[in-house]
N, C-alpha and C positions, 0 to 999 in steps of 0.2 A: 505494500500499500505504500498513498504518498505520502502518507500518514496516518500516527498512531498514539495516542489518548499521551499527553508529557503530562495529564495530570485529571483522573476522569470526573466529570461533573454530569454521566449520567445519558453513553448513547444511548440510546430507542433500536443499533443491532448494531451490538459489536462483534463483526465480524463472523458475518452468517455469511453460511455455502448454501449454496440453490440451483438449479441446475444436477443435479450426480459431481456438485463442484467445481463447476465449469466460471458459478459467475463469485465469486465473493463481496460480498453486499456492509457496511461499515453507516451510520448517519445518525447523527445528534449533534452532541453540543461537549465539549471538551475545558476542559478550565485549565488555561493555557501561563503557563511563566516563562515571563522575555526569557527569549537567551538558552534556556533549558534543549540538550540537543542531541539526537537521535540516531544510532547510525544502524545501519543493516541492509540486506536488499530486496531491491525490487524483480519480485519477480514476471517474467515473461510474458507477454497478453497487452492486453487494449484498459490504461487506464481510465476513467472518463468520472472526474470532483468535482463539484460547487462549492465552491468556501464562502459561504453567505454575511461572513461579518471575522472580525481578528486577521491576523497574518502571518504569514508560516517562510522562510528558506528553505528554497531545496536545493543542492550539488548532486548531481551523478556525475561518482567516478572525480575527474579530475577540471570534469566541465564549468564553465565559471561559476556562478553562486546566479539564483533566482530566486528571486519572491511571488510570491505570491499573497496576492492584498486582497476582500473580499468589498465587493461579491467577482467573484471571479470565476472564471469555465476556464477547467485545465482539463487538455489529454498529454498523457503519456502512448507512446508507444513503443517496447523491443523488444525482436525476437532474440536479444542475449540474455543471464541476467548480467541486471547493472548490481554497484554501488548506491545507496543513498545514504545523504547527511541535513537531516531535516533539521532547523531551526524557529521556538516561536518565533514573530517581529518582537512581541508585544503584549502587557499581562493584559492577562481579562477572557473571559468566556468564548471561546468562536464554537458560530454552530457551521452546520459538512455535513454533503452526502458523496459519499465516493462507492466509484462501483469496482472489480479490478473481473475484467472477460477473457478465458485461456484463448490463446491461439484458436485450438477449432477449434473453439466458438465461433471467434470471429469470423473465420475464415464460410464455415458450415454452417452461418443462421445473419450471419451480419451480410458479409463479400464484400462487391462491389468497394466503395473506398472507402470504409472501415478495413478492411483486406490489405488495400495499401494503403494506410499508413502502414501497417507493421511494413510493409516490404522497403517503405524507404523510408524502416530503419536500419535496411540490415542483423543478417545475425552476430554485428556487430561491436551494435551502436546504439542511441538512444535518442530518440526526438520528443520534444515538451513543448507543444503547444499553453501557448493566456495569452486572454481578454474577457473584457469585462461580461457576465453574465448577463445576458438579454432576461427581462421579463417569463419566457414563457419559462423560461432554463431555472429559472428563481424560486418561481408556481410551483414545480414538480419537488424540486430541491425543497424545500419548506413543508411538503406535504413528505415526504421524506422522511424525516428532520418529524413532523407533529407523528409521526403514524397513527390518524384517530380511528382503525377498526381495532377493535378489539384483540387481543391476546390467539385465539383458535386461528386469526385470518390473518394477521402481519407479514406471513411470511408471503402468501399469496403477493399481498396487499405488495410487500418489496418488492416482489421480482419484477413485478405489474410497472412498477412505476419507475425497476433499473433500467430498462429499457426502450420508456419512453422517455424518458433524461439521456441515453443512448443519441435514440434516434431525434431529438431536440440540438443534442450536443454539435454531433458529426453532423447537423444539417445549419449548424452554425459557423462552422467549421468549413465547412464544403465553402461553405457563402464568400468564403476568405481565398480559398485557392487553396484549405493545405494537404493536398490529397490528391489536387483530380491531375496534379503536370507530374510528370518520370523524374524519373528517381536524379536527382543534383550531383552530379559524377566526383570523385572523390576529393578533385583538383578545383573542383567548383567552391564545390560548400565549404571547404578550408578559405578560399577566400573571400566567402559570403561571410565566413564568422567571427577573421582580420576586420573584415569594418567594424562587425556588430560589437568588436573588445576595443576598436580607436572610437566609438560612439561613445562607449562603453565609460570609456577612459576620460573622459573632459567636458561632466553631460553642459557645461558655464560657454561653453564654445569651440560645440563639438565643428564637424572640420561639413564642409558641404555635399552634395551630390557630387558634384565633376570629382573635388578632393579626395573626397571617398573610394571615387572608383577609381580613379586613379592609382589612390595608394594603396587596394590591393589585387592590381593587374585586370580589372573588366571593366567596360563602355558603361556607365549610367545606366541603357537602360537592361541590359545584359541585369547590371550591378537587382537594379527596381529588380524584374522577374523572378531573379534564383534568390532574393531577399525575402520575396512575396513568398514560396514558393519551399522555404524553410519554416519563416518566422508564423505564414499565415495573415501577414499582414506588411505593410507598406513600410518602406526606412523611416519616412517621417511615423507613423502608426505609434513601430513598438518605438523609436526616441523618444515620443510624447507621453507614454503607461511606465516606462523605466524610466524618466524621470517624474512622476506627480509620486512612482513606491514612492521611490527613493528619499523626497519629499516627508510625502506619508509618514516614514523611519521617521523620518531627521525632526520632524512636531510631537508626534507623537511622545518622542523620547523627552521628547520637555528640555532638552539639550542647545535649542536653537530658536531663535522667531517664526515668523510665517515668513517674514521679509530679507532675514536672513535666507531660508530651505527656501523660499522659491528667487534670490541668488546663487545658490549658492546650485542648482540643476537649471541656469538659463533663461530664467523669466519674471518681468518685470512681476513684483507684489499685483497688482490689478490683472494684471490676465493668467498669473496665477492663480488669485482668487474665482474665477470666474472655471478654468480649465478646473479646477476641484474638485469646485462644484457642481461639474457635471459628471467628471468620474467617482465620483464620492458618495455622491447624493449632502452632504453638508460641507459647511464651510470650515475652512480650514484652520479662524481662527478657535473655535467649536472645539477643532482634536486636540489644544494645550486643558 
């Protein structure tokens, strides 16, 4: 799983196995300790989850650390076993719904785009897509957390909701072309990841698209296309998401002001406040 309880606050379905263990499901609320780390395996398959609130960092093997901040949809595909490290970004209750489908189930029952995500990851790699969770995805995740049916019917209810969540999530990712293109060559993916690292290294004054493309050895059109294939979003959208996530963590820590966080990630305070409100549903000042 991408997440496990750091301190359990009452999961509705902790590690529930369904469809002869082809689907594992967990949903509920976790009481998270900021900075607490968990290291463990990421088993083969397709993980689809929704983080409704709170935040975690995720590191796969030696890849750069990703931040997942609710409300967020995340999908991870890996055809081989990986090592993952998770840590709470801030203290508090975190509500989530997480499903994990075995590779054979994905290929036999989902097919098409879902199977393509596993194929794109390859046997020696893992790919992760993170984006804001839309209303439909959030609604299903909330239903899974609440699980309003009586205990004897919970397995059946949650199995249906898990399939519904997977359908909506794959549809959202598909509209971003995450799995609809051919797999990038190893060289092209290395160039795209180098471009990603350059963006994250200096969020205050990141390179423009032409400069970024030249630095990683691609032309702007090819970089734009390959970046969308790898991350499911444009270069600009990815940079904006990572800027907002980093600023959120800085403000939530209480160590910097809203204005300082805005400047740190390259925004003026006024424009930053608009983007922050749209992304997280609250003003940055209320986060302190």
